[in-house]
Each structure stands twice: as C-alpha cells, then as structure tokens.
N, C-alpha and C positions, 0 to 999 in steps of 0.2 A: 436699378432693380436689384435686388439683395438676395442673397442666399445665407444672411448671418444677421441675426438681431441682436444688439448688444445686451447683455444680462446685466449691466450697470444700471439700467432704466426698466422699471416695470412696464408690461405692455397695456396700454390703455386700451379701450374697446376698438377705436380706429384701427391700431396696429394689430391687434387680435384678427379683427375682419381681413386686414392686409395677408397675414400670415395664412389665412384659411384659403384666400383667393390665390395666392402664391403656390400652396400645394396642388391646388386643383387644376391649374393651367401651366404650369412650368414644363411640363413634358410636349405640348405641342405648339406653345408659343412661338411666334418667329424669332424674337430676340434671344430666347433662351437656347432654341435650338441652334441657331448661328454660333452664339457664343460657346456652346459646348463642342460645337464643330471646330472652332477656331484651337479651343485648350486642346482636344484630342488632337489636332493637326501637330500642334506644337510637341506634344508628347511623343508622337510617332517619329517626329523628325529627330528627337534625342537617341533614337535606336537603342532604348534600353533593353535589357532582357526581360523575357516575359515573367521571371521571378522577381523583379525590382520590388523594393519595399517603397509604396506610394501611399502617401497620406494626402486627403484631401479636407481641407479645412472651408467648413460652411457646405457640407455636403448635401444639405437638405434632405429630399426622398432618397437620394442616390442615383438620379439619371446618368451622371456623367460616370461612376461607379460601374453601373450596368454596362455602359458602352465599353469601358475598359475589361469588363469582366468577360463580355462578348467577343473582344479581340483578343482575349488568351492569356491577360496579365491574371497573376493568381495570388499576389500579396498585397491586397487593397484594405486600407483603414479610413475610415471617414470619422468626422466629428461635427457637429452643428450645436449652435444653443437652443434649437428647437426641440423641444421633445417630441413633438408631432412629427418633425421630418425624420429623425432618428428612427421613431418607431417604424415610420414607412419603408425606410431603407432596410429595417430588420425584417420586414414582412416581405422583401425581395431576396431575402436568403445571406444579408451581408452580417455576419457574426461580429467582425471588427468595428463596429460604429457605436458612438456614444456621444451623449450629451455634454460639452465641455466647452470652456472658455477658451477661445483663440488667441488670447495673448497670456494665458497660464496653461501649457500644454501638461498633460500627465504623462508624459512618456520620457524614457530615458534618453541621454546624449546619444547623439549620432545612430537613431533609430532607423532613418529612413534615406532612401535615394533620391526621392524626388517630393517635394512638398508643392501642392496646389492650392493657391487662394484667389478664388474668383469673386472679385467683389465683396471683399471681406474687411481690407485696410482700413477702408474709411468708416466702417463702424466702430473701430476700435479707436479710443481718445489717445492713447499713448502709442503712437505707431512706432517707436523705438523699441518697446517693450516687446512689442509683437513680432518686429523683424527679428530681434535678437532671440526670440523664443523660436522662431520659425528655423534660424541658422542654427541654433543649438541640436535640434532634434536631427538635422541633416549631417551624414555621413560626409567625412571629407571629400572633397570632388562632387557632392550631391546639388542637384539642381532644385532651383525655384521657380515657379510660374505665378506671377501676381497680373491680375487685372483691377482696375479701379476706374471710377468714373472721371472724366475728364474736364477740365477747366471750371473754375469758381464762377465763371459770370453766367456760365449755364444753372447755376443753382436754381431750385424751383422747390414748390411746394411737394414735389416727388422725394426730394432728399429729405426736407423735414419727416415725410409719412415713414421714410426708410431709416430716420434716425442716423444719419450721416453726419458725420464730423466734418469733412472737408471733402472737395474735388481736388484732382491733381492736374498739373502739366506735366509733359514728359521730363522736364528739367527737375520739377519738385520729386517726382518718383525715383528718377535717378538718382539726385542727390541722397534721398532717405537711404536706398540700397547701400550706396557706397559708405555712407555713415555708419553704416551697421557692419561695415566689414565683409560685404558681399562682392563678388566680381560681376558686373554687369556684362551679360553677352549679347544681349539684343534687347531694343526698346522702340516701340511704335504705337500709332494710334490705331485704333480700330473703331469700326463704325463710321469710316469717312464719308461713305456715298450719303449717307442720311445726315452728315453734319450742317448742312445749310440749312434743310428744313426744321430739324430740331432747333438749332438756335434761333431761327426766326420765329418759330412759335413761342418758345420759353420767353423770349426777349419781348413780344407783342404782349404776353400774359402779365408782363411786370409793369406793362403800361396801361392795362385794364384796371378797372376798379377790383379790389382785392376779394378773393373767392378763398373760401375754407377749402382746405386739403381734401381731396377725396380719399375715402377709404383705401381706395386701391392705387393710390398715386397716379402714374402713367402706364400701371397695369391693367390693360384691358383686352378682352376677347374681341377679335376681330372677325368678319366675314372670311369665309376660307380662302376665297381667291385672293383677297388681300393680304392675308397671313403668308400664302403660298409666294405671291409675288415678292413680298419683302424678305421671305427666307430665301429665296433663289437670289435676290441681288446681294444679299449679305454673304451667300456661299460664292458668288463670283468674287467678292472682295477678299473672302479667305483664300481662295485660289492666286489671287495676286499678291497676297501676304507671304506665299511659299517663296517670292522671288525679289521683293522688295519690302521697305519700312513705309509707312504712310506718315505725312507731317501734320495730319491735323485729324479729329475724330471726336465721337462722343464718350469714347472710353480710350484707357491707354493702358498698354501690358507691357511688362519687362519679363525677361529670362535671365536668370542671374546663377552664379555657382558660388558655393562654399569652397573656400581655399583648400586646396589638397594638404 
C-alpha cells in the first residue's frame, strides 16, 4: 500500500482509479491507521522538541501531518507526487506541502531534524539516489524513519498496481542504509501478527490461474467490525514494538541517523 506514485511512469486508468480509492479510505482503513500509529510512536520515542523541523515524503492527504500538528509539532513540511493528495493536505491548512519527486528534493542541505518516508523507497528505481537526497536534507544528527514492504516472495498484483520496484528483507534495507552513509539505530519487521495469513493468501494466488490486477490492489473497504478487529490487532503489535524488535512481518522499518 502506497502513499507515493512514481512520476517516471504516467498513471494508467487503473492507477488513477487506485489513487482515487486511496485518498477516499486512507483515513479509516485499519492498515493505514495502524501504520500511522507506529510511525507516530517512533516519532514520540525520539523526544524531539515540538519545534523540530519535520519532513514527510509521501504525505498524501496529510493524515500523519494532522496527527503531528494535533500533538503540538509546529514545523511540518510534506511532499507527494500526487497533486490530488497535496491539494487535500492544503485544504487541511498545511501551507508547506508541495508536489515533488522524492528522489529530487527541492530543499537546501541540512534543512530538517527528521525525515519520514513510509512506503516510498520501493517506488523509486534508484534507491541510492533517494537515500542520498534524504541524508542531504537532514541536519547533522538528524533522524530518518523508513518503512518498506517486506520479502520479495510476497510480491503480488498489489505490488504491480502500486508500481513497486522491489520489496525488502531487513538485511537489504539495512545494507541500503549503511551503503549511503547513515547510521542504523533500529531495524524491525512490522505487521508480524498477520504475516502467516498474508503469505498463505499470496502464495495460493500464485498457484491459481492468472487473474488481472484489481484497480485497488489489496486496498479494500472491510465491514466495520472486521476493520476494527484488525486495527486492534496491529495496535497490540505496536505496543509490543515499544519493547522489542520482531523477526518477521509484511513490512520492515528502520530508524537511522545522519552522522553528526
């Protein structure tokens, strides 16, 4: 599930439909809510001052920025390749949001204390260019939070619809971070409690006769009780992640630091 559409490829009707669906349901969908909760938790654990300069790459319509603003953070910037998403964020009162390529940032060196990129890196063909740009705009000692989808064997039509270039193991993400001169501080899988059923479903789909990708990939509205149940499950996992890292999951995240 994405919040960044690669601008090197024109959106086909299927991807345009996906983008419209995305902006409609990202607020209440269990997966998006749980991931935002985990990112917010990581930010809070950094104990940054409320005046810290924060950049979200792939901000979409701004739900994470909104949560940060409500928590008292005052220096928030967002970018996204989706003009529709950026317009929605502006309607929410965010002035410092813009349509921009996540691998070609239009910011000065050392502009931010924290850069957040949730499900962005897999959409960018040249991961080193992206990570170098993210490091460039960080101040010395600044922090980077990166989430990506995990395990190439979980590749499905959902990844095709999302225009992914790759999925990552924890080792691959760790290697990419180190290769680009960032100091890894934390590495863990996420969405571990649902890893087994997700893996089973995706592997079974590969054994069935080929089906065309849905315009919405795996992005589906669920009955309210099921949405609430899945959200509660992942919120429990988020609490577990306050104390330990997990060895497997549908996603993987890293916290890294630019050397002082």
